[in-house]
N, C-alpha and C positions, 0 to 999 in steps of 0.2 A: 504493499500499500504506500503511496507516495505522500500521503498527508503527514504532517508533523503531530507530535504530541504537545498537549497544553496542560498545565496544572491550573486548575480553577478552584478559587476559594469562594464559597458562597456563605452568607451570614443569615442566621435567623431573624426575622423582623418581629415586630409587636403582635401580629396574629398568632405566632407560634406560642404555644404553652408549654414551658419547659416541665410542668408537673404531669404531662401526659405522654405516654410513648408515641413514637412516629405514628404507628398505625391508628392512633386515636386522634391525630391531628385533623382539622377540616381539609377536605378534598384529597385525603390520602390515597384513595383508590385511584383517582384520576392522575395524580402525581406518579404513584406506582406504575401505572400502564405507560405513562409518558417515558419515564426513565427506562423501563424494560425495552420500549421500542428503540430508544436511542442506542442501548447495548445491543440489541438484534441487529441494528444497522451498522455496528462496528464503530460508533461514535463515542459513546460513553464506554470507556474500558474499565475503569475502577471508580467506585464512588462510595462514600459513607461519612458519617458525622466523626468530627475529631473529638476525642475525650477532653473533658474539663473546659468546655466551653460552648459557644454558639456557632461554631464554624463547620462547614462541610467541605471535604476535599473530593474533587473529581479529576480524574485523568481522562482527557478528551483527545480523540483523534479527528483532526479538522485540517482544511487548507489554509486557514487564517484565523486570527483572533475575532474577526468580524463574523466569520461562520460560526464560531462557538457561541458568540453573543445572540446571534440570529436564532440558532437552535434553542438556547435557554429561554429566550423571550417567550416561546410558546408553552413553557412549563406552567401547568396551572397553579403551582406554588410561587412562580415569579409573578403572575398576574394578581394574585391575592396578596402579595406582599410577605407570604411566610418565609420566603428565600429571596435574597438579591445577591448579585455577583459583585464581590468587592475587588477582585484581582484575577486576571488571566495572564498567564505568561507562558511562552513557548518553553518546553521542558526538554533538554538534552539528556536522554536517558543513557547512562554510561555503564550501568551494571545491571544485568538481568534482561529480561525480554517481556514485551507485550505484544502479543500477536494481534 
């Protein structure tokens, strides 16, 4: 695949309730389906919340930073404000492999 890898940091917004599990957050099912579709397309390669905070890490495969932004804009959790993107940076993987 000719696309680059990007590290994406997303932050939980005020609609997110830290007292509830992810599966109990508003629009969980729509977000889950959306993320699974990105993974099935080979775009979202790794994803999950970072411990001890409100941040989520995604490893994304795309042609550009703008392509990542465009894809994530369609996430139901982006539209509702549960998640917002705080940083997108091209990632030069030096050790290991992501197919």
